[in-house]
N, C-alpha and C positions, 0 to 999 in steps of 0.2 A: 317631154314625154312623162307624164305622171309626176308625183312629188316624191322627194327623198325624205324619209323620216329618220331621225337620229334619236338616240337615247338622251335623256337629260344628263348633263355633266354633274359632278359632285357639287360644283359651285352653284349650279341651278337648283339642285335639290336643297342645298343649304338656304338659298334665297327663298324657295317655296316654304320651307320650314319657318323661317323668320317672318315672312309676310303673313303666313297663315296664323302664327301666334299673335301677330299684331291685329288680327281680325279682318284682314282684307278678303274680299270675295274671290272666288275661283277665277272669275272673269278679269278682275283687276290684276291678280297675280299673272295670269296668262298674258295680258296686255303688256305688263312690265317686262316679261321675259320673251315677248314676241313668239309665243307658243299658243297652240290651240287650247281653249278652255277644257276640252275633253282630255287632253294630255295631262293637264294639271289635276283635274278631277280624278283621273285614273291613278296618277302618282300618289295622291293623298289617300285614296282607297286602298291601294296595294301595299303601301308602306306605313300603314297605321300602327303596326305592331313592330317592336324591336326584333332585329335579326342579328346574325353574327357580323354582318357588314354594316348595318345601320342601327344606331342606338335608339333612333326614333323615340317614341312615336310622334307622328305629326299632331 
């Protein structure tokens, strides 16, 4: 019945950061993490600036 969505873990966020810095595409990162490309795209867009909890930016 529908899909269950969960937030990215800190480990996944760190992986997104690393792979993005290496120049991988959003789709490639999504495939490696077994997540939707839209999830990765949204993560990169939302966390492009540093915050109190994330030293970012991507």
